[in-house]
mmCIF file of the N, C-alpha and C atoms, coordinates in Angstrom:
data_MODEL
# 
_entry.id   MODEL 
# 
loop_
_atom_site.group_PDB 
_atom_site.id 
_atom_site.type_symbol 
_atom_site.label_atom_id 
_atom_site.label_alt_id 
_atom_site.label_comp_id 
_atom_site.label_asym_id 
_atom_site.label_entity_id 
_atom_site.label_seq_id 
_atom_site.pdbx_PDB_ins_code 
_atom_site.Cartn_x 
_atom_site.Cartn_y 
_atom_site.Cartn_z 
_atom_site.occupancy 
_atom_site.B_iso_or_equiv 
_atom_site.pdbx_formal_charge 
_atom_site.auth_seq_id 
_atom_site.auth_comp_id 
_atom_site.auth_asym_id 
_atom_site.auth_atom_id 
_atom_site.pdbx_PDB_model_num 
ATOM 1   N N  . MET A 1 1  ? -10.599 0.044  23.827  1.00 0.00 ? 1  MET A N  1 
ATOM 2   C CA . MET A 1 1  ? -11.080 -0.482 22.559  1.00 0.00 ? 1  MET A CA 1 
ATOM 3   C C  . MET A 1 1  ? -11.025 0.606  21.472  1.00 0.00 ? 1  MET A C  1 
ATOM 4   N N  . MET A 1 2  ? -11.404 1.813  21.844  1.00 0.00 ? 2  MET A N  1 
ATOM 5   C CA . MET A 1 2  ? -11.386 2.920  20.883  1.00 0.00 ? 2  MET A CA 1 
ATOM 6   C C  . MET A 1 2  ? -9.957  3.238  20.443  1.00 0.00 ? 2  MET A C  1 
ATOM 7   N N  . ALA A 1 3  ? -9.023  3.166  21.385  1.00 0.00 ? 3  ALA A N  1 
ATOM 8   C CA . ALA A 1 3  ? -7.624  3.452  21.049  1.00 0.00 ? 3  ALA A CA 1 
ATOM 9   C C  . ALA A 1 3  ? -7.084  2.420  20.056  1.00 0.00 ? 3  ALA A C  1 
ATOM 10  N N  . ALA A 1 4  ? -7.463  1.161  20.216  1.00 0.00 ? 4  ALA A N  1 
ATOM 11  C CA . ALA A 1 4  ? -7.008  0.120  19.297  1.00 0.00 ? 4  ALA A CA 1 
ATOM 12  C C  . ALA A 1 4  ? -7.561  0.356  17.899  1.00 0.00 ? 4  ALA A C  1 
ATOM 13  N N  . ALA A 1 5  ? -8.810  0.774  17.801  1.00 0.00 ? 5  ALA A N  1 
ATOM 14  C CA . ALA A 1 5  ? -9.403  1.055  16.492  1.00 0.00 ? 5  ALA A CA 1 
ATOM 15  C C  . ALA A 1 5  ? -8.722  2.244  15.833  1.00 0.00 ? 5  ALA A C  1 
ATOM 16  N N  . MET A 1 6  ? -8.404  3.258  16.613  1.00 0.00 ? 6  MET A N  1 
ATOM 17  C CA . MET A 1 6  ? -7.725  4.435  16.065  1.00 0.00 ? 6  MET A CA 1 
ATOM 18  C C  . MET A 1 6  ? -6.314  4.085  15.605  1.00 0.00 ? 6  MET A C  1 
ATOM 19  N N  . LEU A 1 7  ? -5.619  3.269  16.381  1.00 0.00 ? 7  LEU A N  1 
ATOM 20  C CA . LEU A 1 7  ? -4.272  2.846  16.003  1.00 0.00 ? 7  LEU A CA 1 
ATOM 21  C C  . LEU A 1 7  ? -4.297  2.021  14.727  1.00 0.00 ? 7  LEU A C  1 
ATOM 22  N N  . ALA A 1 8  ? -5.242  1.110  14.617  1.00 0.00 ? 8  ALA A N  1 
ATOM 23  C CA . ALA A 1 8  ? -5.356  0.293  13.409  1.00 0.00 ? 8  ALA A CA 1 
ATOM 24  C C  . ALA A 1 8  ? -5.643  1.160  12.189  1.00 0.00 ? 8  ALA A C  1 
ATOM 25  N N  . SER A 1 9  ? -6.471  2.166  12.352  1.00 0.00 ? 9  SER A N  1 
ATOM 26  C CA . SER A 1 9  ? -6.780  3.072  11.246  1.00 0.00 ? 9  SER A CA 1 
ATOM 27  C C  . SER A 1 9  ? -5.535  3.840  10.806  1.00 0.00 ? 9  SER A C  1 
ATOM 28  N N  . CYS A 1 10 ? -4.769  4.314  11.769  1.00 0.00 ? 10 CYS A N  1 
ATOM 29  C CA . CYS A 1 10 ? -3.540  5.052  11.447  1.00 0.00 ? 10 CYS A CA 1 
ATOM 30  C C  . CYS A 1 10 ? -2.523  4.149  10.751  1.00 0.00 ? 10 CYS A C  1 
ATOM 31  N N  . LEU A 1 11 ? -2.412  2.913  11.195  1.00 0.00 ? 11 LEU A N  1 
ATOM 32  C CA . LEU A 1 11 ? -1.461  1.993  10.574  1.00 0.00 ? 11 LEU A CA 1 
ATOM 33  C C  . LEU A 1 11 ? -1.851  1.674  9.139   1.00 0.00 ? 11 LEU A C  1 
ATOM 34  N N  . ALA A 1 12 ? -3.132  1.588  8.864   1.00 0.00 ? 12 ALA A N  1 
ATOM 35  C CA . ALA A 1 12 ? -3.578  1.334  7.490   1.00 0.00 ? 12 ALA A CA 1 
ATOM 36  C C  . ALA A 1 12 ? -3.197  2.509  6.587   1.00 0.00 ? 12 ALA A C  1 
ATOM 37  N N  . ILE A 1 13 ? -3.327  3.723  7.081   1.00 0.00 ? 13 ILE A N  1 
ATOM 38  C CA . ILE A 1 13 ? -2.946  4.904  6.300   1.00 0.00 ? 13 ILE A CA 1 
ATOM 39  C C  . ILE A 1 13 ? -1.439  4.906  6.051   1.00 0.00 ? 13 ILE A C  1 
ATOM 40  N N  . ILE A 1 14 ? -0.665  4.576  7.076   1.00 0.00 ? 14 ILE A N  1 
ATOM 41  C CA . ILE A 1 14 ? 0.794   4.542  6.926   1.00 0.00 ? 14 ILE A CA 1 
ATOM 42  C C  . ILE A 1 14 ? 1.199   3.453  5.936   1.00 0.00 ? 14 ILE A C  1 
ATOM 43  N N  . ASP A 1 15 ? 0.571   2.282  6.018   1.00 0.00 ? 15 ASP A N  1 
ATOM 44  C CA . ASP A 1 15 ? 0.872   1.203  5.060   1.00 0.00 ? 15 ASP A CA 1 
ATOM 45  C C  . ASP A 1 15 ? 0.600   1.643  3.626   1.00 0.00 ? 15 ASP A C  1 
ATOM 46  N N  . GLY A 1 16 ? -0.496  2.348  3.412   1.00 0.00 ? 16 GLY A N  1 
ATOM 47  C CA . GLY A 1 16 ? -0.815  2.840  2.072   1.00 0.00 ? 16 GLY A CA 1 
ATOM 48  C C  . GLY A 1 16 ? 0.226   3.825  1.574   1.00 0.00 ? 16 GLY A C  1 
ATOM 49  N N  . SER A 1 17 ? 0.699   4.684  2.466   1.00 0.00 ? 17 SER A N  1 
ATOM 50  C CA . SER A 1 17 ? 1.717   5.660  2.087   1.00 0.00 ? 17 SER A CA 1 
ATOM 51  C C  . SER A 1 17 ? 3.036   4.982  1.735   1.00 0.00 ? 17 SER A C  1 
ATOM 52  N N  . VAL A 1 18 ? 3.421   4.016  2.540   1.00 0.00 ? 18 VAL A N  1 
ATOM 53  C CA . VAL A 1 18 ? 4.675   3.299  2.290   1.00 0.00 ? 18 VAL A CA 1 
ATOM 54  C C  . VAL A 1 18 ? 4.607   2.560  0.960   1.00 0.00 ? 18 VAL A C  1 
ATOM 55  N N  . THR A 1 19 ? 3.476   1.946  0.695   1.00 0.00 ? 19 THR A N  1 
ATOM 56  C CA . THR A 1 19 ? 3.317   1.211  -0.558  1.00 0.00 ? 19 THR A CA 1 
ATOM 57  C C  . THR A 1 19 ? 3.421   2.161  -1.747  1.00 0.00 ? 19 THR A C  1 
ATOM 58  N N  . ASN A 1 20 ? 2.818   3.331  -1.647  1.00 0.00 ? 20 ASN A N  1 
ATOM 59  C CA . ASN A 1 20 ? 2.893   4.297  -2.748  1.00 0.00 ? 20 ASN A CA 1 
ATOM 60  C C  . ASN A 1 20 ? 4.302   4.811  -2.961  1.00 0.00 ? 20 ASN A C  1 
ATOM 61  N N  . VAL A 1 21 ? 5.062   4.965  -1.903  1.00 0.00 ? 21 VAL A N  1 
ATOM 62  C CA . VAL A 1 21 ? 6.453   5.419  -2.028  1.00 0.00 ? 21 VAL A CA 1 
ATOM 63  C C  . VAL A 1 21 ? 7.303   4.343  -2.705  1.00 0.00 ? 21 VAL A C  1 
ATOM 64  N N  . GLU A 1 22 ? 7.012   3.087  -2.426  1.00 0.00 ? 22 GLU A N  1 
ATOM 65  C CA . GLU A 1 22 ? 7.799   1.978  -2.970  1.00 0.00 ? 22 GLU A CA 1 
ATOM 66  C C  . GLU A 1 22 ? 7.413   1.588  -4.398  1.00 0.00 ? 22 GLU A C  1 
ATOM 67  N N  . LEU A 1 23 ? 6.296   2.078  -4.903  1.00 0.00 ? 23 LEU A N  1 
ATOM 68  C CA . LEU A 1 23 ? 5.841   1.671  -6.237  1.00 0.00 ? 23 LEU A CA 1 
ATOM 69  C C  . LEU A 1 23 ? 6.875   1.887  -7.343  1.00 0.00 ? 23 LEU A C  1 
ATOM 70  N N  . PRO A 1 24 ? 7.545   3.033  -7.414  1.00 0.00 ? 24 PRO A N  1 
ATOM 71  C CA . PRO A 1 24 ? 8.536   3.194  -8.489  1.00 0.00 ? 24 PRO A CA 1 
ATOM 72  C C  . PRO A 1 24 ? 9.658   2.147  -8.425  1.00 0.00 ? 24 PRO A C  1 
ATOM 73  N N  . ALA A 1 25 ? 10.119  1.842  -7.223  1.00 0.00 ? 25 ALA A N  1 
ATOM 74  C CA . ALA A 1 25 ? 11.178  0.833  -7.087  1.00 0.00 ? 25 ALA A CA 1 
ATOM 75  C C  . ALA A 1 25 ? 10.656  -0.549 -7.470  1.00 0.00 ? 25 ALA A C  1 
ATOM 76  N N  . MET A 1 26 ? 9.428   -0.864 -7.067  1.00 0.00 ? 26 MET A N  1 
ATOM 77  C CA . MET A 1 26 ? 8.846   -2.157 -7.440  1.00 0.00 ? 26 MET A CA 1 
ATOM 78  C C  . MET A 1 26 ? 8.687   -2.256 -8.947  1.00 0.00 ? 26 MET A C  1 
ATOM 79  N N  . GLY A 1 27 ? 8.238   -1.184 -9.579  1.00 0.00 ? 27 GLY A N  1 
ATOM 80  C CA . GLY A 1 27 ? 8.073   -1.187 -11.028 1.00 0.00 ? 27 GLY A CA 1 
ATOM 81  C C  . GLY A 1 27 ? 9.388   -1.374 -11.748 1.00 0.00 ? 27 GLY A C  1 
ATOM 82  N N  . LYS A 1 28 ? 10.423  -0.729 -11.234 1.00 0.00 ? 28 LYS A N  1 
ATOM 83  C CA . LYS A 1 28 ? 11.745  -0.847 -11.850 1.00 0.00 ? 28 LYS A CA 1 
ATOM 84  C C  . LYS A 1 28 ? 12.292  -2.268 -11.694 1.00 0.00 ? 28 LYS A C  1 
ATOM 85  N N  . ASN A 1 29 ? 12.175  -2.814 -10.484 1.00 0.00 ? 29 ASN A N  1 
ATOM 86  C CA . ASN A 1 29 ? 12.716  -4.156 -10.224 1.00 0.00 ? 29 ASN A CA 1 
ATOM 87  C C  . ASN A 1 29 ? 11.918  -5.253 -10.912 1.00 0.00 ? 29 ASN A C  1 
ATOM 88  N N  . LEU A 1 30 ? 10.613  -5.072 -11.005 1.00 0.00 ? 30 LEU A N  1 
ATOM 89  C CA . LEU A 1 30 ? 9.771   -6.105 -11.595 1.00 0.00 ? 30 LEU A CA 1 
ATOM 90  C C  . LEU A 1 30 ? 9.487   -5.877 -13.074 1.00 0.00 ? 30 LEU A C  1 
ATOM 91  N N  . GLY A 1 31 ? 9.895   -4.728 -13.590 1.00 0.00 ? 31 GLY A N  1 
ATOM 92  C CA . GLY A 1 31 ? 9.671   -4.427 -14.997 1.00 0.00 ? 31 GLY A CA 1 
ATOM 93  C C  . GLY A 1 31 ? 8.212   -4.140 -15.320 1.00 0.00 ? 31 GLY A C  1 
ATOM 94  N N  . GLY A 1 32 ? 7.484   -3.594 -14.347 1.00 0.00 ? 32 GLY A N  1 
ATOM 95  C CA . GLY A 1 32 ? 6.064   -3.329 -14.561 1.00 0.00 ? 32 GLY A CA 1 
ATOM 96  C C  . GLY A 1 32 ? 5.796   -1.926 -15.053 1.00 0.00 ? 32 GLY A C  1 
ATOM 97  N N  . HIS A 1 33 ? 4.647   -1.760 -15.685 1.00 0.00 ? 33 HIS A N  1 
ATOM 98  C CA . HIS A 1 33 ? 4.196   -0.450 -16.133 1.00 0.00 ? 33 HIS A CA 1 
ATOM 99  C C  . HIS A 1 33 ? 3.245   0.131  -15.098 1.00 0.00 ? 33 HIS A C  1 
ATOM 100 N N  . ALA A 1 34 ? 2.838   1.377  -15.283 1.00 0.00 ? 34 ALA A N  1 
ATOM 101 C CA . ALA A 1 34 ? 1.951   2.045  -14.323 1.00 0.00 ? 34 ALA A CA 1 
ATOM 102 C C  . ALA A 1 34 ? 0.640   1.283  -14.148 1.00 0.00 ? 34 ALA A C  1 
ATOM 103 N N  . SER A 1 35 ? 0.114   0.745  -15.228 1.00 0.00 ? 35 SER A N  1 
ATOM 104 C CA . SER A 1 35 ? -1.142  -0.001 -15.115 1.00 0.00 ? 35 SER A CA 1 
ATOM 105 C C  . SER A 1 35 ? -0.946  -1.295 -14.322 1.00 0.00 ? 35 SER A C  1 
ATOM 106 N N  . ASP A 1 36 ? 0.225   -1.883 -14.414 1.00 0.00 ? 36 ASP A N  1 
ATOM 107 C CA . ASP A 1 36 ? 0.513   -3.091 -13.638 1.00 0.00 ? 36 ASP A CA 1 
ATOM 108 C C  . ASP A 1 36 ? 0.670   -2.763 -12.153 1.00 0.00 ? 36 ASP A C  1 
ATOM 109 N N  . LEU A 1 37 ? 1.256   -1.612 -11.865 1.00 0.00 ? 37 LEU A N  1 
ATOM 110 C CA . LEU A 1 37 ? 1.505   -1.234 -10.480 1.00 0.00 ? 37 LEU A CA 1 
ATOM 111 C C  . LEU A 1 37 ? 0.213   -0.935 -9.725  1.00 0.00 ? 37 LEU A C  1 
ATOM 112 N N  . SER A 1 38 ? -0.812  -0.505 -10.427 1.00 0.00 ? 38 SER A N  1 
ATOM 113 C CA . SER A 1 38 ? -2.082  -0.249 -9.743  1.00 0.00 ? 38 SER A CA 1 
ATOM 114 C C  . SER A 1 38 ? -2.655  -1.536 -9.169  1.00 0.00 ? 38 SER A C  1 
ATOM 115 N N  . TRP A 1 39 ? -2.336  -2.669 -9.790  1.00 0.00 ? 39 TRP A N  1 
ATOM 116 C CA . TRP A 1 39 ? -2.799  -3.952 -9.268  1.00 0.00 ? 39 TRP A CA 1 
ATOM 117 C C  . TRP A 1 39 ? -2.135  -4.285 -7.940  1.00 0.00 ? 39 TRP A C  1 
ATOM 118 N N  . ILE A 1 40 ? -0.920  -3.821 -7.745  1.00 0.00 ? 40 ILE A N  1 
ATOM 119 C CA . ILE A 1 40 ? -0.243  -4.049 -6.469  1.00 0.00 ? 40 ILE A CA 1 
ATOM 120 C C  . ILE A 1 40 ? -1.016  -3.368 -5.351  1.00 0.00 ? 40 ILE A C  1 
ATOM 121 N N  . ILE A 1 41 ? -1.397  -2.113 -5.578  1.00 0.00 ? 41 ILE A N  1 
ATOM 122 C CA . ILE A 1 41 ? -2.172  -1.385 -4.573  1.00 0.00 ? 41 ILE A CA 1 
ATOM 123 C C  . ILE A 1 41 ? -3.519  -2.060 -4.353  1.00 0.00 ? 41 ILE A C  1 
ATOM 124 N N  . ASN A 1 42 ? -4.178  -2.442 -5.437  1.00 0.00 ? 42 ASN A N  1 
ATOM 125 C CA . ASN A 1 42 ? -5.494  -3.069 -5.320  1.00 0.00 ? 42 ASN A CA 1 
ATOM 126 C C  . ASN A 1 42 ? -5.430  -4.408 -4.593  1.00 0.00 ? 42 ASN A C  1 
ATOM 127 N N  . ALA A 1 43 ? -4.335  -5.118 -4.706  1.00 0.00 ? 43 ALA A N  1 
ATOM 128 C CA . ALA A 1 43 ? -4.210  -6.411 -4.043  1.00 0.00 ? 43 ALA A CA 1 
ATOM 129 C C  . ALA A 1 43 ? -3.740  -6.270 -2.591  1.00 0.00 ? 43 ALA A C  1 
ATOM 130 N N  . TYR A 1 44 ? -2.971  -5.241 -2.311  1.00 0.00 ? 44 TYR A N  1 
ATOM 131 C CA . TYR A 1 44 ? -2.373  -5.113 -0.981  1.00 0.00 ? 44 TYR A CA 1 
ATOM 132 C C  . TYR A 1 44 ? -3.289  -4.439 0.034   1.00 0.00 ? 44 TYR A C  1 
ATOM 133 N N  . LEU A 1 45 ? -3.947  -3.372 -0.346  1.00 0.00 ? 45 LEU A N  1 
ATOM 134 C CA . LEU A 1 45 ? -4.675  -2.567 0.646   1.00 0.00 ? 45 LEU A CA 1 
ATOM 135 C C  . LEU A 1 45 ? -6.002  -3.149 1.136   1.00 0.00 ? 45 LEU A C  1 
ATOM 136 N N  . PRO A 1 46 ? -6.819  -3.816 0.337   1.00 0.00 ? 46 PRO A N  1 
ATOM 137 C CA . PRO A 1 46 ? -8.101  -4.295 0.871   1.00 0.00 ? 46 PRO A CA 1 
ATOM 138 C C  . PRO A 1 46 ? -8.014  -5.218 2.090   1.00 0.00 ? 46 PRO A C  1 
ATOM 139 N N  . PRO A 1 47 ? -7.024  -6.111 2.184   1.00 0.00 ? 47 PRO A N  1 
ATOM 140 C CA . PRO A 1 47 ? -6.972  -6.946 3.386   1.00 0.00 ? 47 PRO A CA 1 
ATOM 141 C C  . PRO A 1 47 ? -6.697  -6.162 4.668   1.00 0.00 ? 47 PRO A C  1 
ATOM 142 N N  . LEU A 1 48 ? -6.159  -4.953 4.546   1.00 0.00 ? 48 LEU A N  1 
ATOM 143 C CA . LEU A 1 48 ? -5.889  -4.165 5.747   1.00 0.00 ? 48 LEU A CA 1 
ATOM 144 C C  . LEU A 1 48 ? -7.185  -3.756 6.350   1.00 0.00 ? 48 LEU A C  1 
# 
C-alpha cells in the first residue's frame, strides 16, 4: 500500500513537470498568453 502511494506521488510530480515543459508549445498552438497558460496548470493538476 505504501509503495502505491509513493508511486502515485511520483507520477503527479512527473505530470506537473511534463505539463510545464509543454506550456510554450500549447501557448503557441492555441495563441494563449502567459496569464492564459496558468489556467491550464490550475485546471490540470488539482484532479491528480
